[in-house]
C-alpha positions in Angstrom: 111.2 102.9 118.1 111.5 104.4 120.7 114.2 102.7 123.8 111.7 103.6 126.6 108.5 104.1 127.8 107.6 107.6 128.5 103.8 109.5 128.6 102.2 106.7 126.8 99.2 105.0 129.3 97.0 107.7 129.1 97.9 108.2 125.4 97.0 104.5 124.7 94.1 104.6 127.3 90.9 104.8 125.4 87.1 103.2 125.2 88.2 101.5 122.3 91.6 100.2 123.0 89.8 98.5 126.1 87.0 97.2 123.5 89.6 95.6 121.5 91.3 93.8 123.8 88.0 92.4 124.9 86.8 91.3 121.4 90.6 89.6 121.7 90.4 88.1 125.0 86.8 86.5 124.2 88.0 84.6 120.7 87.6 80.7 120.8 85.8 81.6 124.9 82.3 83.2 123.4 80.2 80.4 124.8 81.5 80.6 128.3 79.2 81.5 130.9 81.3 84.4 132.1 81.9 85.8 128.6 78.0 85.6 127.7 77.2 87.3 131.1 79.6 90.1 130.2 78.6 90.4 126.6 75.1 91.4 128.0 76.5 94.6 129.0 79.7 95.3 127.5 79.7 98.7 126.8 78.6 99.4 130.6 81.5 97.1 132.0 84.2 98.4 129.5 83.4 102.2 130.1 83.7 101.1 134.2 86.9 99.7 133.4 88.0 102.9 131.5 87.5 104.7 134.6 89.0 102.7 137.1 92.2 102.6 134.7 92.2 106.5 134.2 91.4 107.2 137.8 94.0 104.1 138.9 91.5 103.4 141.2 91.5 100.1 139.5 92.8 97.0 142.0 93.2 93.6 140.4 90.6 90.5 141.6 91.7 87.4 143.4 92.0 83.9 141.7 90.6 80.6 141.5 93.2 78.0 141.4 92.9 74.6 140.0 94.8 71.7 138.8 95.6 69.9 135.1 97.8 67.1 134.3 98.5 67.7 131.0 101.5 67.9 129.9 102.2 67.7 133.3 100.4 68.1 137.0 100.5 72.2 137.6 98.5 74.8 139.1 97.0 76.5 137.4 95.6 80.4 138.8 92.8 81.8 136.9 92.0 85.8 137.0 88.2 87.0 136.6 87.8 87.7 133.2 87.8 91.6 133.6 91.1 91.0 134.9 92.3 89.4 131.8 90.8 92.4 129.4 93.5 94.4 131.9 96.2 91.8 130.6 95.8 91.7 127.1 95.5 95.6 126.9 98.5 95.8 128.8 100.9 93.7 127.0 99.7 94.5 123.6 99.6 98.2 123.9 102.8 98.1 125.9 105.0 95.1 126.1 104.6 93.7 122.5 105.9 97.1 120.9 108.6 98.0 123.9 109.7 94.9 124.9 108.5 91.3 122.2 110.2 93.2 119.4 113.9 93.3 121.1 113.6 90.0 121.9 116.6 87.4 120.6 115.8 85.6 117.2 116.2 82.4 119.2 113.3 83.0 121.2 109.8 81.0 120.2 107.7 80.4 123.1 104.2 82.5 122.9 105.6 84.2 120.1 103.4 85.0 117.1 104.6 83.5 113.9 106.7 81.2 116.1 105.7 78.3 118.7 106.9 75.0 119.1 107.0 73.2 116.1 109.3 76.2 114.8 111.4 75.6 117.3 112.0 72.2 116.4 112.7 72.7 112.9 115.0 75.6 114.0 117.0 73.1 116.0 117.1 71.0 113.5 118.4 73.7 111.2 121.4 74.5 113.6 122.1 70.7 113.9 122.1 71.0 109.9 124.8 73.4 109.7 127.2 72.4 112.9 127.1 68.9 111.0 128.5 71.1 108.0 131.0 73.0 109.5 132.2 71.0 111.9 131.1 67.5 111.8 131.4 66.5 115.5 129.8 68.7 117.9 128.4 68.9 121.3 124.6 69.8 122.9 124.2 71.9 126.0 120.6 71.1 127.2 119.7 73.1 130.0 115.9 73.6 131.5 115.1 75.9 134.2 113.9 74.3 137.8 110.8 75.2 138.2 110.8 78.4 136.3 108.2 80.5 136.7 107.7 79.2 140.6 111.0 80.6 141.1 111.3 84.6 139.1 112.1 86.7 141.2 109.2 89.4 141.2 111.4 92.5 142.3 114.5 91.3 140.0 111.8 91.2 137.0 110.4 94.7 138.0 113.8 96.3 137.6 114.2 94.7 134.5 110.7 96.1 133.4 111.9 99.7 134.6 114.8 99.8 132.8 112.3 100.5 129.7 109.2 101.2 131.6 109.6 105.3 132.7 105.8 106.5 132.9 105.0 106.2 136.3 101.1 105.6 135.5 102.0 102.4 133.5 104.5 101.5 136.5 101.5 101.5 138.3 99.4 99.3 136.5 102.9 96.9 136.3 102.8 96.6 139.7 99.3 96.1 140.1 99.6 92.8 137.8 103.0 91.2 138.9 102.3 91.3 142.6 98.2 90.3 142.0 98.4 86.8 143.6 99.7 88.7 146.6 103.5 86.3 147.0 107.0 88.2 146.2 107.9 84.8 144.0 106.7 83.2 141.2 104.3 84.3 138.9 100.8 82.5 138.2 100.9 80.0 135.7 97.2 81.2 133.3 97.9 84.6 133.2 98.5 86.5 129.4 100.7 88.5 131.4 102.9 85.9 132.8 103.9 84.7 129.2 104.9 88.0 128.5 106.7 88.6 132.0 108.6 84.7 132.2 110.0 85.7 128.2 111.4 89.2 129.4 112.9 87.2 132.7 115.0 85.0 130.3 115.4 87.4 127.6 118.6 88.1 129.8 119.7 84.6 129.1 119.1 84.8 125.9 121.5 88.2 125.4 123.8 87.2 127.5 124.6 84.0 125.7 124.6 86.2 122.7 126.6 89.1 123.6 128.8 87.9 126.6 129.6 84.1 125.6 129.8 84.5 122.0 127.2 81.5 121.6 126.0 81.3 117.9 123.4 78.4 118.0 121.2 78.4 120.3 117.3 78.2 120.4 114.9 78.7 123.7 111.5 77.8 124.2 110.9 79.0 127.8 112.7 77.7 130.0 114.0 74.9 127.6 116.9 75.8 126.3 119.5 74.3 123.8 122.5 75.3 122.4 125.6 73.4 120.0 129.3 74.2 120.2 132.2 72.7 118.9 134.0 70.4 121.4 133.1 69.1 125.0 135.4 71.1 126.9 133.4 74.5 125.5 130.2 73.1 126.7 131.7 72.6 129.7 132.8 76.1 130.3 129.8 77.8 128.5 127.4 75.4 130.8 129.3 76.4 134.0 129.3 80.2 133.0 125.6 79.8 132.3 125.0 78.6 136.2 126.4 81.3 137.2 124.6 84.1 135.5 121.3 82.0 136.6 121.9 82.3 140.0 123.9 86.2 140.6 121.8 87.8 138.2 118.2 85.6 138.2 118.0 83.8 141.2 117.2 80.8 138.9 118.8 76.9 138.8 119.4 74.6 136.3 117.3 71.2 136.5 119.0 68.0 136.9 117.8 67.2 133.2 120.8 69.4 131.9 123.8 67.8 130.0 126.0 68.1 127.8 126.1 65.5 125.2 127.3 64.4 121.7 125.4 65.5 119.0 124.9 62.3 118.0 122.4 60.9 120.5 120.0 63.3 119.3 118.1 65.9 121.0 114.6 65.9 122.7 112.9 68.7 122.5 109.2 69.9 123.0 108.3 66.3 122.6 110.2 65.7 120.0 113.6 63.8 119.4 115.8 65.7 116.5 118.6 65.1 114.9 119.8 66.7 111.5 118.0 64.4 109.5 114.3 63.6 111.2 111.8 64.4 113.9 111.0 62.1 115.9 107.8 61.9 118.2 109.3 60.6 121.6 108.0 56.9 123.0 106.6 58.6 125.6 104.5 60.9 123.5 103.5 58.2 121.5 102.4 56.0 124.7 100.4 59.6 126.3 98.5 60.0 123.1 97.7 56.2 122.6 96.1 56.2 126.3 94.3 59.7 125.5 92.6 58.3 122.6 91.7 55.1 124.8 90.2 57.8 127.7 88.2 59.8 125.4 86.7 56.9 123.4 85.4 55.5 127.0 84.1 59.1 127.7 82.2 59.4 124.2 80.8 55.9 125.1 79.6 57.0 128.8 78.4 60.3 127.7 80.4 62.4 129.8 81.7 64.1 126.3 80.3 64.7 122.6 81.8 63.0 120.1 82.5 66.4 118.8 84.3 67.6 121.8 86.6 64.3 121.1 87.4 65.7 118.1 88.2 68.9 119.1 90.7 67.8 121.7 92.2 65.5 119.2 92.6 67.6 116.6 96.1 69.3 118.2 97.5 66.6 119.0 97.1 65.3 114.9 98.7 68.2 113.7 101.2 67.4 117.0 102.5 64.3 115.3 102.2 65.6 111.5 105.1 67.2 112.0 106.9 64.4 113.1 108.5 62.0 110.7 107.5 58.8 112.3 107.5 55.7 110.6 104.4 54.5 109.1 103.0 57.6 109.8 99.9 57.4 107.6 98.9 54.3 109.2 98.7 55.8 112.7 97.3 59.0 111.7 94.6 56.9 109.8 93.6 55.0 112.9 94.1 58.1 115.3 91.5 60.3 112.7 89.1 57.1 112.5 88.9 56.8 116.1 86.5 59.8 116.3 86.2 60.8 112.3 88.6 63.8 113.2 89.2 64.5 109.5 85.5 66.4 109.3 85.9 68.8 112.0 85.5 72.2 110.4 
C-alpha cells in the first residue's frame, strides 16, 4: 500500500463508483422520502454529481439540525442525500484504503469487524492477561471532553495532508471538512465525521503505543482504557497523555478520567467489565426498563406500530445478550414478551 495518495482522484472518480456509493448510502433507508425521490431519477442525479466532481464545481450544501437524547443529549447535523453520497464515495475510496488500514489494532469505533461489543471483549482479554502476569494492576480510564465539538480542523487537515498529495482530493477534503462553516468541531451525523474523528485520535493511539510503550490499551472513539502495572506508572503516563493531547491536538480529558485498581472493574461502552464477567451497568438497566415502558405506551396510543417497537428493541436485546446478567433468561423473556420480539424477521 503506497504511503501517500497521488493522482488518485480522477482514477477513482466514475459514474459507476458514485452509483455504488449511492447504493451503499441507501441501505436500510430505502423507504425514506428523500431516497424514493432520488431513486426516481438516480441515473440523472449521479451523472450530474459526476460532472460536478469532475469539474470541481461541486459545493457542499448546508445542514438540518435536530437533537437526540439517546444515549445522551446531542445535536445532530444532517446533510442532504446527495452530499451523503459524496461522503460515502470519499471515505470508501480514499480513507478506508489509505488511513483506516493503518489504524492501531486497539481502535474499535465505527470500524468493520470491530464495534462496541468486541471492544469490551478485548478489554476483558487484556484484564485477564494482566491478571496472569501482574496479579495486581491499575486502570487508566480516559474520556476526551466534548470530543467532536473540540476537534481542530486545521490540525486535522494537516494530519490528512501527510498522506494526501493529490491536489484535487485535497480540494474535496476541504469542501467536506469545512462544510458546516466553522473552524472547530465536526458535525455529528456525517459518515466522514466518524472517519475523521478516528484519524484524529489515531495520533494518540500511535503516541501511546510507540512513545509511551503502553501495551494494553483500547479506544472506542474518545473513550480510552489503558492497563499498567503500578499506580506510579499510571500517574506518569496519564500526565504525559494530557500534555500530548493539549499540545498536539488541542484536546483535554474530562473529569470522568481516573486511575483506579483493577479490582473495581471497568465501566466501558455501557458494561461493567472484570476478568470474568461482562455486566450491564445499572444505569443501562434503568434506561432499558424506562424505554420499554415508553414504547408500550406509544403502541397503546397508536403513535407507533408494534412492528416499529420490535425493530427498536431488537438492538437492545442484542446489547444485553452480551452481558453476563444474573437471571438473564428471565429478563430477556420479559423484554421479548413485551412486543413478541422473537418474531422479528
